[in-house]
C-alpha positions, -999 to 999 in steps of 0.1 A, spaced: -214 -124 38 -186 -109 17 -187 -137 -4 -225 -119 -15 -229 -112 -53 -228 -75 -49 -205 -58 -76 -181 -30 -72 -165 -6 -96 -126 5 -96 -112 26 -117 -81 25 -131 -56 52 -122 -55 73 -158 -75 57 -175 -115 53 -184 -117 21 -180 -137 6 -149 -129 -24 -137 -162 -47 -114 -157 -69 -95 -175 -87 -66 -172 -81 -28 -149 -115 -19 -133 -105 -50 -123 -68 -35 -122 -80 -6 -94 -110 -16 -75 -84 -35 -77 -57 -1 -61 -89 20 -34 -91 -9 -25 -59 -7 -28 -57 33 4 -86 32 26 -65 5 20 -32 30 24 -55 59 57 -71 43 73 -42 20 101 -19 32 79 11 16 53 31 15 35 10 -13 4 24 -39 -27 33 -22 -55 10 -28 -80 32 -11 -113 20 -36 -108 -13 -22 -112 3 14 -142 23 3 -160 -13 -14 -149 -26 20 -164 -2 42 -196 1 19 -201 -41 22 -198 -36 58 -232 -17 64 -248 -32 40 -241 -66 63 -246 -44 86 -278 -38 76 -286 -69 68 -280 -84 104 -307 -57 119 -334 -78 94 -322 -110 110 -347 -131 135 -333 -132 170 -309 -166 173 -301 -171 143 -268 -187 141 -259 -170 104 -251 -135 127 -222 -144 149 -207 -158 125 -209 -128 99 -203 -108 131 -170 -120 134 -163 -121 96 -176 -81 105 -146 -85 128 -117 -100 102 -128 -73 76 -126 -42 101 -94 -55 118 -81 -64 79 -88 -25 75 -75 -5 101 -43 -22 102 -40 -20 63 -41 17 73 -20 13 105 7 0 80 4 32 58 0 55 85 37 44 98 56 52 69 45 77 62 57 90 91 89 73 90 95 85 54 73 112 56 90 141 41 105 114 5 65 106 5 55 144 -4 83 147 -32 74 114 -45 36 130 -49 47 159 -57 67 146 -92 35 123 -101 31 125 -134 -9 123 -144 -21 90 -149 12 73 -124 -11 52 -90 -14 69 -66 7 73 -41 -12 86 -10 -53 87 -5 -64 123 -5 -65 116 32 -35 104 34 -24 139 15 -37 161 41 -18 144 68 15 141 58 13 175 45 3 178 84 25 155 103 52 173 77 44 207 90 42 196 126 81 177 125 97 206 111 76 232 131 91 218 167 131 209 151 125 237 140 117 255 176 145 229 195 169 231 172 176 246 139 172 287 155 197 278 179 219 271 154 245 294 130 221 308 105 240 283 74 227 257 89 193 263 97 188 249 63 180 216 62 186 191 22 162 167 17 184 147 1 207 140 26 187 144 61 146 126 58 148 89 61 141 67 26 129 37 27 153 5 19 150 -7 -13 181 -32 -13 163 -52 19 151 -88 17 118 -102 10 102 -131 4 80 -131 -24 51 -158 -43 52 -157 -79 12 -149 -85 25 -162 -125 53 -163 -148 81 -141 -152 108 -141 -176 134 -127 -170 134 -106 -139 168 -80 -130 187 -88 -104 201 -58 -99 180 -34 -117 208 -10 -118 228 -29 -139 207 -24 -172 230 -15 -199 253 -39 -179 252 -71 -206 263 -92 -174 233 -82 -154 219 -110 -139 181 -124 -143 165 -150 -132 128 -162 -144 105 -169 -116 79 -199 -128 45 -195 -111 34 -211 -72 70 -209 -65 90 -189 -39 121 -168 -28 135 -146 -11 157 -116 -30 162 -75 -28 123 -54 -28 140 -31 -55 141 -48 -84 101 -59 -74 88 -32 -75 73 -29 -103 60 -66 -105 39 -65 -67 21 -33 -80 12 -53 -111 -1 -82 -90 26 -106 -110 47 -106 -71 32 -110 -44 49 -105 -9 49 -133 20 
């Protein structure tokens, strides 16, 4: 039933444009976001709109099931589809919460310096969770450790102490479209000898995650 003709509107961040998609398209995009989040070493931008779309679709599917006649074989199939969608949503959200817990200081810092119009890293609920989690960790660490140290050791430097995702971890990816001149080492952008490679549509590669960040964000590649 996720393939029904209902359509949803997804707003693009920093734009007045709205992208209309069917329930099946929204589910496909959510599955891609789920797999990208699963295989990425860093927290990716929030896809809260897709989650909301599919939760709305689940409610519609459940309402449709109530109108089916008892013994209708479609009921079992549709219930299995509902369970599958629920699993994808819950797994996607758990993956994100796990990364927020692991890198809460870095995540909150990035969200605080995010410019207007940039993609949202956290949904409103995730931002509230990150702040509450960070406050709890800091309070616990302060009472257990910091309060027992000399005054000059009681302040922590976020840059030195906060765990950060390993952007240099290698990941498997599939190219969704051709992409020329992908810089293997983006930190050497001004170096004329910096190595670049071309990605061919439907081909699979293994690369460092760092140069792939913008390509994952715009859908050029998918992590596998």
